N, C-alpha and C positions, 0 to 999 in steps of 0.2 A: 207281312213286312212290318217292321217296327214303325210306329207312327211318329216317333220323335225325330225321324229324318224326313226333311221335306224333299220334294222331287228333285230340286237342284242339288241337294247334298247327296242323294242316292246316285244321281247321274255323275257327279264329281267322283264319288267313291268307285263306281263301276269303271269309269275311265282310268282311275288310279290302279285298280286291280288289273285291268287289261294291259295297261302300259307296263306295269311291273312284270307281268307274265312274259310279254314280248321282249323286254329287256333281258330277263333271265335266260330266255331261250336263245337270244342272240349271243349272250355271254357263253353259254354252253356250246353252241355251234362253233363259235370262234375258238374257244379253248380246245375243243376236241377236233377241230379242223375237219369236220365232216365225217369223222370216224365214230363208231360206237364207243360206249364207255369202256368196254372190255378191250377193244382194239387200241384205244388211246392209252390205257393202263399198261398194256403189253409193250407198246412203243416206248413209253417212259422207262420201263424196266430194262428194255433192250438197248437203250442208248449207249453209244460208244463211251469208253472211259474205264478207268480202273477202280472206280469207287462204287462197287456194287451195293454196299450197305447204304450209302447216301442215295443212290438211285431208288432203292427199295423204300427208303423213308420218303423220298420225293413222291413216289407213286402212291404211298399211303395218304400223304397230305393231299395230293391231287384228287384221289378218289373221295376223300372226306369232303373236300370242297364241292365236288360234283354232287355228292349225296345231299349236301345242305341245299344247294340250288334246286335240285330235283324235288326235295321235300317242300321247299318254299313254293315252287310252282304248283304242287299238288294242293297245298293249303290255300293258295290264292284261287285255284280253280274251284275248290270246295266252297269258298266264300262266294264266288259267282253263282254257284248252284243254290246256295242258301238265299241269295238275293233273288234269284228267279223263282224260288219256292215261297218267298215271302217271309223267310225266317232270319234274314240278315239284320244284324244290329241288336240282337237279343242275346243276353248272356246264357250260355248253356248250363250254368250252375243254378243261378237264382231266377232266371227269366226276366231280369230287369234290362233296361236299356243300356247299351254300350254307348257312351258319349261320342258324339261326332269327332271331337278332338282326338280321342283314342283311336278311332277308326282311320283317321287321316294318318296317324303315325304307324299303325299296324292294321291295315284294312282287312286282314284275315283273322283278326282277333275273335276268339270264341267266348271270352269271359270279360266281364267288367273288371275294373282295376281292383276292387275289393276281393272278388273271387279269385282273380289271378294271383294276388298277393298271398291269399290264404293257401292256395295250391302250392305256391313256391315255398312257403314256410312249412308245408306238410300238415297244415291244420285242416280240419274237416270243412268242406264247402258248405255254403248255405243250402238248405233243402230247396228244391225247385218249387216255385210258387204254383 
């Protein structure tokens, strides 16, 4: 585990990760009304009305939002696994510390701000130390 995070910060971040996972799961459950993703998508598509193209577009947006929530849950769970393995808070690119402030904003962050910015620009990342 990164030594730049004290025990209180790690505990705070773990609570944040677990709370966000629970919130996203509740959102998905409420949104899908207890149905599977496929059942929910089918129901949106089969809704009454004469505007089939709009329903199809609604279904696509609905599925994209569900995909985003599902991907975020997976990233948050992976962050918890890194925390348990002692690798949480370290940049996957350069191996440096990810600042606590960044982890508060994005607790599933894999990279420090510098490496993430380089990645977004398409620039080569720092070699791992």
